C-alpha positions in Angstrom: 151.8 91.7 52.3 148.8 90.5 50.2 147.6 92.8 47.4 144.1 91.6 47.6 141.6 91.1 50.5 139.5 88.0 50.5 135.9 88.7 51.5 134.0 85.5 52.0 130.8 86.5 53.7 129.3 89.9 53.7 126.0 88.2 54.8 127.6 87.4 58.1 127.8 91.2 58.9 124.1 91.5 58.0 123.2 88.5 60.2 125.2 89.9 63.1 123.6 93.3 62.6 120.1 91.8 62.6 120.9 89.9 65.8 122.3 93.0 67.4 119.0 94.9 66.6 117.0 92.1 68.2 119.3 92.2 71.3 119.0 96.0 71.6 115.2 95.7 71.4 115.0 92.9 74.0 117.5 94.6 76.3 115.5 97.9 76.2 112.4 96.0 77.2 114.3 94.3 80.0 115.8 97.5 81.3 112.4 99.2 81.2 110.8 96.3 83.1 113.5 96.4 85.8 113.2 100.2 86.2 109.4 99.8 86.5 109.9 97.1 89.1 112.2 99.3 91.2 109.5 102.0 91.1 106.7 99.6 91.9 108.7 98.1 94.8 109.4 101.6 96.2 105.7 102.5 96.1 104.8 99.1 97.6 107.1 99.7 100.6 106.2 103.4 101.0 102.4 103.1 100.6 100.9 99.6 100.5 103.0 97.9 103.2 103.0 100.9 105.5 99.2 101.4 105.3 98.6 97.6 105.6 100.6 97.2 108.8 99.2 100.4 110.3 95.7 99.0 109.6 96.7 95.6 111.1 97.9 97.3 114.2 94.6 99.2 114.6 92.6 96.0 114.0 94.7 93.9 116.3 94.5 96.5 119.1 90.8 96.5 118.8 90.9 92.7 119.2 93.2 93.1 122.2 90.8 95.6 123.8 87.9 93.2 123.2 89.9 90.3 124.7 90.8 92.4 127.7 87.2 93.4 128.2 86.1 89.8 128.0 88.8 88.9 130.6 87.6 91.6 132.9 84.0 90.4 132.5 85.1 86.8 133.3 87.0 88.0 136.4 84.0 89.9 137.6 81.7 86.9 137.1 84.1 84.7 139.0 84.3 81.9 136.5 87.8 80.5 136.9 87.7 78.2 133.8 86.6 81.1 131.6 89.3 83.4 133.1 92.1 81.1 131.9 90.7 81.0 128.4 90.4 84.8 128.4 93.9 85.3 129.7 95.2 83.0 126.9 93.3 85.1 124.4 94.7 88.3 125.8 98.3 86.9 125.6 97.7 85.8 122.0 96.3 89.1 120.9 99.2 91.0 122.6 101.6 88.8 120.6 99.7 89.6 117.4 99.9 93.4 118.1 103.6 93.1 118.8 104.1 91.2 115.6 102.3 93.9 113.6 104.3 96.6 115.3 107.6 94.8 114.4 106.4 94.4 110.8 105.7 98.1 110.6 109.1 98.9 112.1 110.7 96.7 109.5 108.7 98.4 106.7 109.8 101.8 108.0 113.5 100.7 108.0 113.1 99.5 104.4 111.4 102.7 103.4 114.3 104.7 104.8 117.0 102.4 103.3 115.4 101.4 99.9 116.8 104.2 97.8 120.3 103.9 99.4 120.4 100.2 98.7 118.9 100.3 95.2 120.8 103.4 94.0 124.0 101.6 92.9 122.0 99.0 91.0 119.9 101.7 89.3 123.1 103.5 88.3 124.2 100.3 86.6 120.9 100.2 84.7 121.5 103.8 83.6 124.9 102.8 82.3 123.3 99.9 80.4 120.6 102.3 79.1 123.3 104.6 77.8 125.0 101.7 76.1 121.7 100.7 74.4 120.7 104.3 73.5 124.1 105.7 72.3 126.9 103.2 71.9 125.1 100.3 70.2 123.3 102.5 67.6 126.8 103.8 66.7 128.0 100.2 66.3 125.0 99.5 64.1 125.9 102.5 61.9 129.5 101.3 61.7 128.4 97.8 60.7 126.2 99.3 57.9 129.1 101.4 56.7 131.5 98.4 56.8 129.0 96.3 54.9 128.6 98.9 52.2 132.4 99.3 51.9 132.9 95.6 51.6 130.1 95.2 49.1 131.5 98.0 46.9 134.9 96.4 47.2 133.6 93.0 46.2 131.6 94.4 43.3 134.6 96.3 41.9 137.2 94.8 39.5 139.9 92.8 41.1 143.0 94.9 41.6 145.9 94.0 39.4 149.4 93.7 40.7 151.2 97.0 40.1 154.3 96.5 37.9 157.6 96.7 39.7 159.7 99.8 39.1 162.3 99.4 36.4 165.2 99.6 38.9 164.0 96.5 40.6 163.4 94.4 37.5 167.0 94.8 36.2 169.1 92.0 37.4 172.2 94.0 37.0 
C-alpha cells in the first residue's frame, strides 16, 4: 500500500464544480419552462380552445340558418338553378357546423384527460426539481470540502515513511 497520495489536479475539481453550477442553473431554467408550458397548455385547452370552438359553432350555425333561409327563398321564387346553389351552400355549412362540433368534442376529451396524461410526466419533473434543489447542492458542498481537504494535504509537508519496528529490522 502506498504511503503517499499523488494529487495531480485540484483544478479539475474546481472546473467540474463550475460546470456543475452552470448545469444546475440551466436545468432549473429548463424545468421551470416545462412546468410553465404544462400550465399554459392546460389553460389553452380549458379556456382558449373551448371558447374558440363554442364561438365557431355559434358563428357557423348562424351561417347555416342564413343558408337555409336563402334556400327557402330560392324555392319559393321557383328558380331551379338558384336552388341547387343554395342546397350546396346548406350542405357545406352543415359540414362546417359538424366539424366545429367534432373539434369541441375533442377539446372536451382533452380537457378531461389532460391532467391524467400529463401527471406522470409532471411527477418526473418534480423528481428532477428535487435533484436540482437538494441532491446537487449537497454534491457541490462535498466537492468544495474535497477540494479544501486536497489543498490542505497538498500544501502540507510530505509524509515520511514511518520507521519499521525493531522486531522487523532484525534479521535474526
